[in-house]
FITORGU-354170 format. One record per residue: residue in three letters; y, x, z of N, C-alpha, C in turn. Coordinates in Angstrom, 1 decimal, always signed. Layout:
// FITORGU-354170
SITE  ALA  Y  X  Z  Y  X  Z  Y  X  Z
...
//
This chain:
// FITORGU-354170
SITE  MET  -21.6  +195.5  -115.2  -21.5  +195.4  -116.7  -22.2  +194.2  -117.2
SITE  ILE  -23.5  +194.0  -116.7  -24.3  +192.9  -117.2  -23.6  +191.6  -117.0
SITE  ARG  -23.0  +191.4  -115.8  -22.2  +190.2  -115.5  -21.1  +190.0  -116.4
SITE  TYR  -20.4  +191.1  -116.8  -19.3  +191.0  -117.8  -19.9  +190.4  -119.1
SITE  LEU  -21.0  +190.9  -119.5  -21.6  +190.4  -120.8  -22.0  +189.0  -120.7
SITE  GLU  -22.5  +188.6  -119.5  -22.9  +187.2  -119.3  -21.6  +186.3  -119.3
SITE  SER  -20.6  +186.8  -118.6  -19.4  +186.0  -118.4  -18.6  +185.8  -119.8
SITE  SER  -18.8  +186.8  -120.7  -18.1  +186.7  -121.9  -19.0  +186.0  -123.0
SITE  GLY  -20.2  +185.5  -122.6  -21.0  +184.8  -123.5  -21.9  +185.7  -124.3
SITE  ILE  -22.1  +186.9  -123.9  -22.9  +187.8  -124.7  -24.3  +187.8  -124.2
SITE  SER  -24.6  +187.3  -123.1  -26.0  +187.3  -122.5  -26.9  +186.3  -123.2
SITE  ASP  -28.2  +186.6  -123.2  -29.1  +185.6  -123.8  -29.7  +184.8  -122.7
SITE  ARG  -29.4  +185.0  -121.4  -29.9  +184.2  -120.3  -29.5  +182.8  -120.4
SITE  PRO  -30.5  +181.9  -120.2  -30.2  +180.5  -120.2  -29.3  +180.1  -119.1
SITE  LYS  -28.4  +179.1  -119.3  -27.5  +178.6  -118.4  -28.0  +177.3  -117.8
SITE  LYS  -27.7  +177.0  -116.5  -28.0  +175.8  -115.9  -27.0  +174.7  -116.4
SITE  LYS  -27.5  +173.5  -116.5  -26.6  +172.4  -116.9  -25.8  +172.0  -115.7
SITE  GLN  -24.5  +171.7  -116.0  -23.6  +171.3  -115.0  -23.1  +169.9  -115.3
SITE  LYS  -22.7  +169.2  -114.2  -22.2  +167.8  -114.4  -20.7  +167.8  -114.2
SITE  GLY  -20.1  +166.7  -114.7  -18.7  +166.4  -114.5  -17.8  +167.4  -115.2
SITE  SER  -16.6  +167.7  -114.6  -15.6  +168.5  -115.3  -16.1  +169.9  -115.6
SITE  LEU  -17.0  +170.4  -114.8  -17.5  +171.7  -115.1  -18.4  +171.7  -116.4
SITE  SER  -19.1  +170.6  -116.6  -19.9  +170.4  -117.8  -18.9  +170.4  -119.0
SITE  ASN  -17.8  +169.7  -118.9  -16.9  +169.6  -120.0  -16.3  +171.0  -120.3
SITE  TRP  -16.0  +171.7  -119.2  -15.4  +173.1  -119.4  -16.5  +173.9  -120.1
SITE  ARG  -17.7  +173.8  -119.7  -18.8  +174.6  -120.4  -18.9  +174.3  -121.9
SITE  LYS  -18.8  +173.0  -122.2  -18.9  +172.6  -123.6  -17.8  +173.4  -124.4
SITE  GLY  -16.7  +173.5  -123.9  -15.6  +174.2  -124.6  -15.7  +175.7  -124.5
SITE  ASN  -16.6  +176.2  -123.6  -16.7  +177.6  -123.4  -18.1  +178.0  -123.6
SITE  SER  -18.7  +177.5  -124.6  -20.1  +177.9  -124.9  -20.1  +179.4  -125.3
SITE  ARG  -21.4  +179.9  -125.4  -21.5  +181.3  -125.7  -20.7  +181.7  -126.9
SITE  ASN  -20.8  +181.0  -128.0  -20.1  +181.3  -129.2  -18.6  +181.3  -129.0
SITE  SER  -18.1  +180.2  -128.4  -16.6  +180.1  -128.3  -16.1  +181.2  -127.3
SITE  ARG  -16.9  +181.5  -126.3  -16.4  +182.6  -125.4  -16.4  +183.9  -126.1
SITE  SER  -17.4  +184.2  -126.9  -17.5  +185.4  -127.7  -16.3  +185.5  -128.7
SITE  GLU  -16.1  +184.4  -129.3  -14.9  +184.3  -130.2  -13.6  +184.5  -129.5
SITE  LYS  -13.5  +183.9  -128.3  -12.3  +184.1  -127.5  -12.1  +185.6  -127.1
SITE  ALA  -13.2  +186.2  -126.7  -13.2  +187.6  -126.3  -12.8  +188.5  -127.5
SITE  ARG  -13.4  +188.2  -128.6  -13.0  +188.9  -129.9  -11.5  +188.7  -130.2
SITE  GLY  -11.1  +187.4  -130.1  -9.7  +187.1  -130.4  -8.7  +187.9  -129.5
SITE  LYS  -9.1  +188.1  -128.3  -8.3  +188.9  -127.3  -8.3  +190.4  -127.6
SITE  ASN  -9.2  +190.8  -128.5  -9.2  +192.2  -128.9  -8.1  +192.5  -129.8
SITE  SER  -6.9  +192.3  -129.3  -5.7  +192.6  -130.1  -5.7  +194.1  -130.3
SITE  ASN  -4.8  +194.6  -131.2  -4.7  +196.0  -131.4  -4.3  +196.7  -130.1
SITE  ASP  -3.5  +196.0  -129.3  -3.1  +196.6  -128.0  -4.3  +196.9  -127.1
SITE  HIS  -5.2  +196.0  -127.0  -6.4  +196.2  -126.1  -7.2  +197.3  -126.7
SITE  ILE  -7.5  +197.2  -128.0  -8.3  +198.3  -128.6  -7.7  +199.6  -128.5
SITE  GLN  -6.4  +199.7  -128.7  -5.7  +200.9  -128.7  -5.8  +201.5  -127.3
SITE  LYS  -5.6  +200.7  -126.2  -5.7  +201.1  -124.8  -7.1  +201.7  -124.6
SITE  LEU  -8.2  +201.0  -125.0  -9.5  +201.5  -124.9  -9.7  +202.8  -125.6
SITE  ASN  -9.2  +202.9  -126.8  -9.3  +204.2  -127.5  -8.5  +205.3  -126.9
SITE  ASP  -7.4  +205.0  -126.3  -6.6  +206.0  -125.6  -7.4  +206.5  -124.4
SITE  LEU  -8.0  +205.6  -123.7  -8.8  +206.0  -122.5  -10.0  +206.8  -122.9
SITE  LEU  -10.6  +206.5  -124.1  -11.8  +207.3  -124.6  -11.3  +208.7  -124.9
SITE  GLU  -10.1  +208.8  -125.4  -9.6  +210.2  -125.7  -9.4  +211.0  -124.5
SITE  GLU  -8.9  +210.3  -123.4  -8.7  +211.0  -122.2  -10.1  +211.4  -121.6
SITE  ALA  -11.1  +210.5  -121.7  -12.4  +210.7  -121.2  -13.0  +211.9  -122.0
SITE  ARG  -12.8  +212.0  -123.3  -13.4  +213.1  -124.1  -12.8  +214.4  -123.6
SITE  LYS  -11.6  +214.5  -123.3  -11.0  +215.7  -122.8  -11.6  +216.1  -121.4
SITE  CYS  -11.9  +215.1  -120.6  -12.5  +215.4  -119.3  -13.9  +216.0  -119.5
SITE  VAL  -14.7  +215.4  -120.4  -16.0  +215.8  -120.7  -16.0  +217.2  -121.2
SITE  GLU  -15.1  +217.5  -122.1  -15.0  +218.9  -122.7  -14.7  +219.9  -121.6
SITE  GLN  -14.0  +219.6  -120.5  -13.7  +220.5  -119.5  -14.8  +220.5  -118.4
SITE  GLY  -15.8  +219.6  -118.5  -16.9  +219.7  -117.6  -16.7  +219.1  -116.2
SITE  ARG  -17.5  +219.5  -115.3  -17.5  +219.0  -113.9  -16.2  +219.1  -113.2
SITE  SER  -15.4  +220.1  -113.6  -14.1  +220.2  -112.9  -13.2  +219.0  -113.1
SITE  ARG  -13.4  +218.2  -114.1  -12.6  +217.0  -114.3  -13.5  +215.7  -114.1
SITE  ARG  -14.5  +215.9  -113.3  -15.5  +214.7  -113.0  -14.7  +213.6  -112.4
SITE  ASP  -13.9  +213.8  -111.4  -13.2  +212.7  -110.7  -12.3  +212.0  -111.6
SITE  GLN  -11.6  +212.7  -112.5  -10.7  +212.1  -113.5  -11.5  +211.2  -114.5
SITE  PHE  -12.7  +211.8  -114.9  -13.5  +211.0  -115.8  -14.0  +209.7  -115.1
SITE  ILE  -14.4  +209.8  -113.9  -14.8  +208.6  -113.2  -13.7  +207.5  -113.1
SITE  GLU  -12.5  +208.0  -112.9  -11.3  +207.0  -112.9  -11.1  +206.4  -114.2
SITE  ILE  -11.2  +207.2  -115.3  -11.1  +206.7  -116.6  -12.2  +205.7  -117.0
SITE  ASP  -13.4  +206.0  -116.6  -14.6  +205.1  -116.7  -14.3  +203.8  -116.1
SITE  LYS  -13.7  +203.8  -114.9  -13.3  +202.6  -114.2  -12.3  +201.8  -115.0
SITE  GLN  -11.3  +202.5  -115.5  -10.3  +201.8  -116.3  -10.8  +201.2  -117.6
SITE  ILE  -11.8  +201.9  -118.2  -12.4  +201.3  -119.4  -13.1  +200.0  -119.0
SITE  HIS  -13.9  +200.1  -118.0  -14.7  +198.9  -117.5  -13.7  +197.7  -117.2
SITE  MET  -12.6  +198.0  -116.5  -11.7  +197.0  -116.1  -11.0  +196.4  -117.4
SITE  ASN  -10.7  +197.2  -118.4  -10.1  +196.7  -119.6  -11.1  +195.9  -120.4
SITE  LEU  -12.3  +196.2  -120.4  -13.3  +195.4  -121.0  -13.4  +194.0  -120.3
SITE  ALA  -13.4  +194.0  -119.0  -13.4  +192.8  -118.2  -12.2  +191.9  -118.6
SITE  GLN  -11.0  +192.5  -118.7  -9.8  +191.8  -119.1  -9.9  +191.2  -120.4
SITE  ILE  -10.5  +191.9  -121.4  -10.7  +191.4  -122.7  -11.6  +190.1  -122.7
SITE  ALA  -12.6  +190.2  -121.8  -13.5  +189.0  -121.7  -12.8  +187.8  -121.1
SITE  GLY  -11.8  +188.0  -120.4  -11.0  +186.9  -119.9  -11.6  +186.1  -118.7
SITE  ASN  -12.4  +186.8  -118.0  -13.1  +186.1  -116.8  -12.5  +186.8  -115.5
SITE  PRO  -11.6  +186.1  -114.9  -10.9  +186.7  -113.7  -11.9  +186.9  -112.5
SITE  ILE  -12.9  +186.1  -112.4  -13.8  +186.3  -111.3  -14.6  +187.6  -111.6
SITE  TYR  -15.1  +187.8  -112.8  -15.8  +189.0  -113.1  -14.8  +190.2  -112.9
SITE  THR  -13.6  +190.1  -113.3  -12.6  +191.2  -113.1  -12.5  +191.5  -111.6
SITE  SER  -12.4  +190.5  -110.8  -12.3  +190.7  -109.4  -13.5  +191.4  -108.8
SITE  ILE  -14.7  +191.0  -109.2  -15.9  +191.5  -108.7  -16.0  +193.0  -109.1
SITE  LEU  -15.7  +193.2  -110.4  -15.8  +194.6  -110.9  -14.9  +195.5  -110.2
SITE  HIS  -13.7  +195.0  -109.9  -12.7  +195.8  -109.2  -13.3  +196.2  -107.8
SITE  SER  -13.9  +195.3  -107.1  -14.5  +195.5  -105.8  -15.6  +196.6  -105.9
SITE  ILE  -16.4  +196.4  -106.9  -17.5  +197.4  -107.1  -17.0  +198.8  -107.3
SITE  HIS  -16.0  +198.9  -108.2  -15.5  +200.2  -108.5  -14.7  +200.8  -107.3
SITE  GLU  -14.1  +200.0  -106.5  -13.4  +200.5  -105.3  -14.4  +201.1  -104.3
SITE  ASN  -15.7  +200.6  -104.3  -16.6  +201.0  -103.3  -17.7  +201.9  -103.8
SITE  ILE  -17.8  +202.1  -105.1  -19.0  +202.9  -105.6  -18.8  +204.4  -105.5
SITE  HIS  -17.6  +204.9  -105.4  -17.3  +206.3  -105.4  -18.1  +207.1  -104.3
SITE  ARG  -18.3  +206.5  -103.2  -19.1  +207.2  -102.1  -20.5  +207.4  -102.5
SITE  TYR  -21.0  +206.7  -103.5  -22.4  +206.8  -103.9  -22.6  +207.9  -105.0
SITE  TYR  -21.5  +208.2  -105.7  -21.6  +209.1  -106.8  -22.1  +210.5  -106.3
SITE  GLU  -21.5  +211.0  -105.3  -21.9  +212.3  -104.8  -23.4  +212.3  -104.4
SITE  ARG  -23.8  +211.3  -103.8  -25.2  +211.2  -103.3  -26.2  +210.9  -104.4
SITE  PHE  -25.9  +210.0  -105.3  -26.9  +209.6  -106.2  -26.7  +210.0  -107.7
SITE  LEU  -25.5  +210.5  -108.1  -25.3  +210.9  -109.4  -24.6  +212.3  -109.4
SITE  SER  -25.2  +213.2  -110.2  -24.7  +214.5  -110.2  -23.4  +214.6  -111.0
SITE  MET  -23.4  +213.8  -112.1  -22.3  +213.8  -113.1  -22.0  +215.2  -113.5
SITE  GLU  -23.1  +215.9  -113.7  -23.0  +217.2  -114.4  -22.7  +217.0  -115.8
SITE  GLU  -22.6  +218.0  -116.6  -22.2  +217.9  -118.0  -23.0  +216.9  -118.8
SITE  ARG  -24.3  +216.9  -118.6  -25.2  +216.0  -119.3  -24.9  +214.6  -119.0
SITE  GLU  -24.8  +214.3  -117.7  -24.5  +212.9  -117.4  -23.1  +212.5  -117.8
SITE  LEU  -22.1  +213.4  -117.7  -20.8  +213.0  -118.2  -20.8  +212.7  -119.7
SITE  GLU  -21.5  +213.5  -120.5  -21.6  +213.3  -121.9  -22.4  +212.0  -122.2
SITE  GLU  -23.5  +211.7  -121.5  -24.2  +210.5  -121.8  -23.3  +209.3  -121.4
SITE  ASN  -22.6  +209.3  -120.3  -21.7  +208.3  -119.9  -20.6  +208.1  -121.0
SITE  TYR  -20.0  +209.2  -121.4  -19.0  +209.1  -122.5  -19.5  +208.5  -123.7
SITE  GLN  -20.7  +208.9  -124.2  -21.3  +208.3  -125.4  -21.5  +206.8  -125.2
SITE  ASP  -22.0  +206.4  -124.1  -22.2  +205.0  -123.8  -20.9  +204.2  -123.9
SITE  LEU  -19.8  +204.8  -123.3  -18.5  +204.1  -123.4  -18.0  +204.0  -124.9
SITE  CYS  -18.2  +205.1  -125.6  -17.8  +205.1  -127.0  -18.6  +204.0  -127.8
SITE  ASN  -19.9  +203.9  -127.6  -20.7  +202.9  -128.2  -20.2  +201.5  -127.9
SITE  ILE  -20.0  +201.3  -126.6  -19.6  +199.9  -126.1  -18.2  +199.6  -126.7
SITE  VAL  -17.3  +200.5  -126.6  -15.9  +200.2  -127.2  -16.0  +199.9  -128.7
SITE  ARG  -16.7  +200.8  -129.4  -16.9  +200.6  -130.8  -17.4  +199.2  -131.2
SITE  THR  -18.5  +198.8  -130.5  -19.1  +197.5  -130.8  -18.2  +196.3  -130.4
SITE  VAL  -17.4  +196.5  -129.3  -16.4  +195.5  -129.0  -15.4  +195.4  -130.0
SITE  GLU  -14.9  +196.5  -130.5  -13.9  +196.6  -131.5  -14.4  +195.9  -132.8
SITE  ASP  -15.6  +196.1  -133.1  -16.2  +195.5  -134.3  -16.6  +194.1  -134.1
SITE  GLY  -16.5  +193.6  -132.9  -16.8  +192.2  -132.6  -18.3  +191.9  -132.6
SITE  ASN  -19.1  +193.0  -132.4  -20.6  +192.9  -132.4  -21.1  +192.7  -131.0
SITE  ALA  -21.1  +191.5  -130.5  -21.5  +191.2  -129.1  -22.9  +191.6  -128.8
SITE  GLY  -23.9  +191.4  -129.7  -25.3  +191.8  -129.5  -25.4  +193.3  -129.2
SITE  GLU  -24.8  +194.1  -130.0  -24.8  +195.6  -129.9  -24.1  +196.0  -128.6
SITE  ALA  -23.0  +195.4  -128.3  -22.3  +195.7  -127.1  -23.2  +195.4  -125.8
SITE  ARG  -23.8  +194.3  -125.9  -24.7  +193.9  -124.8  -25.9  +195.0  -124.7
SITE  LYS  -26.4  +195.3  -125.8  -27.5  +196.3  -125.8  -27.1  +197.7  -125.2
SITE  PHE  -25.9  +198.1  -125.6  -25.4  +199.4  -125.1  -25.1  +199.4  -123.6
SITE  ALA  -24.5  +198.3  -123.2  -24.2  +198.1  -121.8  -25.4  +198.0  -120.9
SITE  GLN  -26.4  +197.3  -121.4  -27.7  +197.2  -120.6  -28.4  +198.6  -120.5
SITE  GLU  -28.4  +199.3  -121.6  -29.0  +200.6  -121.6  -28.3  +201.6  -120.7
SITE  HIS  -26.9  +201.5  -120.7  -26.1  +202.3  -119.8  -26.4  +202.0  -118.4
SITE  VAL  -26.4  +200.8  -118.0  -26.7  +200.4  -116.6  -28.1  +200.8  -116.2
SITE  GLN  -29.0  +200.6  -117.0  -30.4  +200.9  -116.7  -30.6  +202.4  -116.5
SITE  ARG  -30.0  +203.2  -117.4  -30.2  +204.6  -117.4  -29.6  +205.2  -116.1
SITE  PHE  -28.4  +204.8  -115.7  -27.8  +205.3  -114.6  -28.4  +204.8  -113.3
SITE  ASN  -29.0  +203.6  -113.3  -29.8  +203.1  -112.2  -31.0  +204.0  -112.0
SITE  ARG  -31.6  +204.4  -113.1  -32.8  +205.3  -113.0  -32.4  +206.6  -112.4
SITE  TYR  -31.3  +207.2  -112.8  -30.8  +208.4  -112.3  -30.6  +208.3  -110.7
SITE  MET  -30.0  +207.2  -110.3  -29.7  +207.1  -108.9  -31.0  +206.9  -108.1
SITE  LYS  -31.9  +206.1  -108.6  -33.2  +205.9  -107.9  -34.0  +207.3  -107.9
SITE  LYS  -33.9  +208.0  -108.9  -34.6  +209.3  -108.9  -34.0  +210.3  -107.9
SITE  ARG  -32.7  +210.3  -107.8  -32.1  +211.2  -106.8  -32.4  +210.7  -105.4
SITE  GLU  -32.4  +209.4  -105.2  -32.8  +208.8  -103.9  -34.2  +209.2  -103.5
SITE  GLN  -35.1  +209.1  -104.4  -36.5  +209.5  -104.1  -36.6  +211.0  -103.8
SITE  ASN  -35.8  +211.8  -104.5  -35.8  +213.2  -104.3  -35.3  +213.6  -102.9
SITE  GLU  -34.4  +212.8  -102.4  -33.8  +213.0  -101.1  -34.9  +212.8  -100.0
SITE  GLY  -35.8  +211.8  -100.3  -36.9  +211.5  -99.3  -38.0  +212.6  -99.3
SITE  ASP  -38.0  +213.4  -100.3  -39.1  +214.4  -100.4  -38.8  +215.6  -99.5
//
């Protein structure tokens, strides 16, 4: 998710200077122009798709752990749609690879019980809402908090396994 934010110009991390044609490309794809480009791609169709996915996710959360696997698939689709909105095909490819391989770790490192499902759902709602509003700073903040929280959960479960 953090790479998505960086690729779409939402990150505050400094960029290395590039030479030649890459430098020219970067001038036309500065943080502001990439953010504007991403916002411009937030057509009603993209936003509607994200909101439809959020509605499906909400139904899964309401039904609890029995719909955990469906929720995880919807979560993946939301992340992939956000990557498409950003317009970075490299990030989209990397994210696809991550999501194809991460499922084996869910059972081991994330319980995805009702509390975690609800937190994940709320994070997704916050991210989609801020993307819809064109608020890159808030989207970045929510995405970073989301990643950090679930990383803490996974580390805690890993430590508990060792005990």
